[in-house]
N, C-alpha and C positions, 0 to 999 in steps of 0.2 A: 725495439718492440713496436708493433703497430698499436696505435691508440684505439681503444674500443669505442665504437660509435655510441652516442646517446640513443637509448631506446625510447621511442615515443609510441604510445598506443593512442589511437584516435577512435572514439566511439561515435559512429555516425558518418555516413558517406554522402551527406547532402551538400549544398553549396558552401557551407562552413567547413565541414569535415574534409571533403576532398581537396579544397583549396589549402587548408592547414597542412594536409598530408604532403602535398606537392611542395609547399613552401619549406616545411621542415626537412624534407628530403634534399631540397636544393641547398639547405644550410648544413648538410652533412649528417643528418640523423638517420638511424635505422628505423623505419616507420612501418607499423602494422595498423591497418585500418579495418575496423570491424563494422559491418553494415548488416542491419537486420533484414531488409527487404530488397531495395534496389539502389544502385549508385545514382547520384543526382538528387536523391531525396524527394520530398514533396514538390519542390519548385519545378524540377525538371520533368517528373513523371505524372503528377496529378495536381499541378498548381500553375505557376507562372507560364511555363512554355506551352503546355497544351491549351490553356485558356487563351493565350495570345494567338495561337495557331487558328483556333476557332473564330476568334474575333477578326482575324485577317480574312477568313472565309466570309464572315458577315459583312465586312467592309467591301469586299469585291462584289458580293451579292447586291448590296444596297447601291453601290456606285453604278453597277450595270443596269439595275432597274430604273435608276433616275438619271440616266445619261442623255436623255433627249435634249436637255438644255445645251449640252456640249456637242450635239450633233450625232450622238450614238443612240440608235434605237434597236433594241434587241428583245427577243422573247426569252426571258431568263427563267431557268428552273433551278431549284436547289436539290442537290443529291447529298443528303446528310450522311449517308453511309460512306460516300467518297470523301466527304469532309472529315469524318472521323478517321478514315484511313490515312489521309494527308497528315492530320494531327499526330497520329501514332508513328508515322514515318519520321517526322521531325524529331520526336522524342527518342526514337530508337537510334537515330544517327548521332544525336548528342550524347546519349549514354555510352555508345560505342567509343566516341571521342574521349570521354572521361576514362574509360577502361584503358585506352591506349596511353593517355597521359600518365596515369598511375603506374602502368607497366614501364614506361620510358623512364620514370623517376625511381624505379625499383621499390615501389611501395607494395608491401605484402597485403593482400586483401583476403579477409575471412568473412564469409557470410554466416551470420548467427546473431544471437542475443547476448549482449555483454552485461555484466554486473560486477560491482566491486566486492572483493574479498577483504582488501584493505587498500590504503591509498596508492600502493604500487603493485597490486595484484588484481588482475582482471580475469574473471571466469567467463568463458564463452561456451554457450550451447549452440553448436553449429547447426546449419540447416540440414545436415545429415544425421543429427541426433547425437553426435559425439560431444565430449567435453574437453575443452582446451584451457590451460591456465597460462596466462601471459604475465610476465614480469616486466615492469616498465620503470624507467627513470623519471619519465614525465607522462602525464595523461591529459588529453584534451577531450572534453565531453562536447559532443555536437549532435545531440539526439533530437533536436527540432521540436515540433509541436504537432498537435492533432486538432481537428475541429472540436470546438466546445459544444456541449450538449446541455442546454438549459432544462430545468425541471418543469417543463410545460406538460400538462396532462394531454395524453394522446400523441406525444412526440414520436412514439414508435410505430405510428400508423404507416402502412405500406407505401403511402404516397410521399412520405417525408424522405428527403435525400440531403446529403451534405455536398460540399463543393466537389468532392471526388465523384459522387454519383451524378452530379450535374454535367460532368465532363464525359460521362460514359453512356449517356442516353442513346438509345438506338433510333429514336425519332424525335422530332421537335414537338413538344407538348402544345396543346391548344391554349392552355391556361397555366400560369405558375404564380404562386404566392411566395414572396421572398421575405423571410423574417430576418431583418438586419439590413441597415442601409450604410454599411461600411464599404470598403473597397471591393470585397468579394461580391456582396449583394448588388452593388451598382454595376460592376463589370458584367456579372451574369445576367442581370436584368437587361442591360443594353444589348448583350449578345442575343438573347432569345427573343427580345422584342423586335430586333432587326430581322430575325429569321421568321417572324410571324406569330409569336406567342403573345397572348394578352397577359401582361405582367403587372402585378401589384406588389409594391414594396412597403413593408410595415417596419417603422423604426421607433424605438422607445424614446430616444433622445429628441431634443427640440429641432435637430437638423441632421440630415444625412452628411456623411463625410465630415465629421466634427473636427478633424485635424487640419482641414483645408480652409483656404480663404473664403469667408462667408459670401462676399460679393460675387466672386466667380462661381461659387457653388450654386447660387441662385440662377445664374445664366445657364449652367449645366442642367439644373432641374427643369428649366423651361424647355430646353432641347429634348430632354427625356420625355416630358409631357407631350411634346409635339409628335413623339413616336408612339404615343398611346400608353405610356407607362404611368400608372397611378402611384403616387407617393403619399403616405400618411405618416406624419411625424408625431411625437409625443403620444404614441399609440402602443399599447402593451398587449401582446398576445396572451390570452388567458386559457386557451384550450384549442385542441385540434381533434376533430371527429372524423373517423373513417366513414366515408359515404359511398364506398364502392369504387366507382370510376373516378371520383373526385374526393378530396378532403375538404371539410369545412373548417376554416380558421376563425375562431371567435376573438375579437379584438376590442379592448376597452379604449375608447377614443378620448381625446383630451377634453372634450366638452362634457364628459361623464356618460355619454351614450355608449351603446355596444353595437358593433357591426359584425357581420360574418362575410368572409370572402371565400370563394371556392376555387380550387386549383387541382388540375390533374397531378401536378407536382407541387410540393411545398419544400422550398429550399431553406435549410437552417444555416444561416450565415451570421451568427452573432459573435464571431471571433474565434480565437484559437487558444489552446492551453498547452503548457509545456509538457513534453513527453519524457518525464524523468522517473515515473513510478517504478519501473523495473530495475533501476540502477543500484538499489541498495546503498544510497548515499550515506546512510548512518554508519555503515560498516567502515567507510573511509573517513568519517567525521566531517563530511562536507555540509556546510550550512546552506539551508534553503528556506524559502518562505512561500507558501501556497504552491509548491512544486517548482518554483523558479530558483535556480541556483544563484547565490549571491557571489558577485565578482567585483574586483576593483578595476581601475582603468587599464590595467595590464591584462585583463581578462583572467586573472588568477583568483581562485577561490580562497577561502580561509585556510585551506591546506596547501602548504608549499608544494609547488610542482604539479598541482592539479588545476587545470584551466577549464572554463566553460564558455562556449561561444554560441551566437545565434539565438534562435527562439527559446532555447532552454534557460537562458538567463533573463529573458523578457525585456531587455533594454530597448529593443526595437525589432519587431518581428517582420523583417524584410530580408530577402535573399542576399541583396548586395551588402547589407550590414553584416550578415553572417560571414560572408566571404572576407570582408575587411577585417572583422574580428579574428577570423581564422589566421590571417597573415600576422596580426599582432600577437596572438597567442603562440604561434610557431616561433616567431622571432624571440619572444621572451623565454620560451622554453629552451631555446638554444643559446641563451646567455646575452642576447642583445637587449637594448632598452627601447621599448615601443609602447606607445599609448594609444588607446582607442578614443576617438572623438566623434560625436554625432553632428558636429558643426556643419558639415557639408552633406549630411544625409538627406537625400531627395526622396519625396513621396511621389509615386507615379501611378496614375489611374488610366487604364487603356480603353476609355470610352471613345465615342466619336462625337465631339472633338476630344482629343487627349487632354488630360489635366495633370499638371506637374507643379511641385512646390519644393522650395528649399529655403532654409532660414526662417526668420520670423514672419508670422502673419501680422496683418494690421491689428488684429485683436490682441495678439501677444505683446506687440510693441506698446500698445495702449496700456495693457495690464501691468507691464513692467515700468511704466512711467517714463518711457523713452521719448525724447523730443524728435519726432520723425516727420518726413514729408512723403507723399505718395505720387508716383508717376504711373499713368495709364496710357496704353495705346490700343485703340480698337482695331481689330484686324480688317475691318472694312476699308481701312486706309492702307492696307498692305497688298501690293499687287499679287504676290505669289499665293497669298491666302485666298484672294478673290478667284484666281485661276483654279484653285482647288475647291472652290465652292464652300469656303469655310470662313467667310467674312464676318460671322457673328460671334467670333471669339474675342478674347482680350488678353493682353499681357500687362502685368502689374508689378511694380517694384516698390519696396519699402526702403527708404534711405535715411540716414542720420541727418538731421536738419543743419547742424553746424558744419560738419566736415564733408557732407555729401558722400559718405561711405555706404556701400550696399549692405543692407541688413536682411533682405528677403526678396525672393522672386516667386511669382505665381503666374503660371502660363496656362491658358485655356485656348487650345487651338491645334492645328496640325503640327506634327513633329515636336510637340511640347516635351514628350518624354526623352527625346534626343537633345533638344536645345537646353534642357535643364542642367546638363553637365557644364556648359559654359558659365551658367549662373552660379553653380556650386564652386567652380574654380574662382570666380570673381569674389565670392564671399570669403573663401579661404585666403585669398591674397589681399583682402580688405581693399578691393578696387573702389575707386571713387568716380564721380561724375566725369572729371577731366580725362581719366584714363579710358572711359567708354567713348568719350567724344573723339579721342585720338585713334580709336580702333575702327578701321574700315571694315564694314560688313558687306559682303558681296550682294549684288542686285541682279535679278530679283530673287530674294530668299525670304522665308518666314523669319529667319534670324535677324533681319533688319529691324523687326518690331521690338526685339530685346533692347537694342540701342536706343530706339525712339522712346521706349517707355522710360528709360533712364533720363533721357534729355527732357522729357515731359515733367519729371519731378522738379526740374529747375526752370520750367517754362521756356525750354529751348528746343522743343520738338520742331521738326521741319515739316512733317507731312500731316499735321493736324493743327487747328487753331489752339494756341496756348491760353488757358483761362486762369 
């Protein structure tokens, strides 16, 4: 007799859900994937990919305008309609690729809204209005998140947009006020400032990008200021007033005064919240807190055989984390032993210059009482960075003082979001100073600066004076 396949239902087709579906199918499961809106989720359709496509347009625009120093003089114009078409084409191609991968792995896809009837029964209201009932041996929840909406008076004014709205504008606004100095706010601010918008960022905390290295954040802030971006920290938005063509944003400043900023658009980017409200978690007995599903390191909930991955569990709201957790959940659902770890989880910010981080920041190492040393390498001493007109960046490493093992990397410069993978691998392998010394990095590359930063931690750098 043929052995019946394990039936796995996955709720959500974003970067966590579709990866989990493919992995489970590869391991022999019969997989049904339920997606409410579009395959690829927020990241692919209204998040990571379209944002980076528009940022690429902005980079080309800026480079072309400022190419005289390199001998390129051009009369450059921006066609924002064409830029939006380019962005949509990238998204469409990648969504098509996901459809093909799911079909190749024999994953059944149902478009509709799913909810629990019990821990092994899922009710789906399809996009056609029909009702389907799915029985599962295992369930993986991957419903993602949505933009958070703070209780600010006037936040429903017509000028207010979220990150999705910021990606769908038909023209570049003359002015924009951004509420929130996290990754979304900083990336959007950099994008529109490059395209000609007068941008103001208002952040309630004492610093923008609070999860990143403070020293390098200050360098990035200076770069943003040079683009005309105004940044106000320890500033709380107390109200938004519809003024017709613009909105007036009232802000309580850290010195006790109150200021008002006007913008054609007001971008609300204070974070995201889990998208679990429609799941009927109580019917399945699944524990959650403030909408976030509780899971263990196997991504399993308190209910055996039910897993939750990605933004809906709140451990780290990043697409690559969702994908990694999707593989872990699928493996455990199919009887393997797999653990999720955030040890090598990198944070990437696609400003110009790029900013990437993995492992401990200096502030975290200090707070944990770790005896550490710091290595820094300014990119003004890196040939490839100078060629790319990016010599004002810096690479920084945090290492254990006794054994010289890598604890954290922080990169501000060109290709930082690509180079951080080498750094994450080094942390996972507990690489030491000696191992970096023995690893030849090609010349001329920006990657050379990673090795030099490590050498600088032990005063052995070659291309800067050691202090």
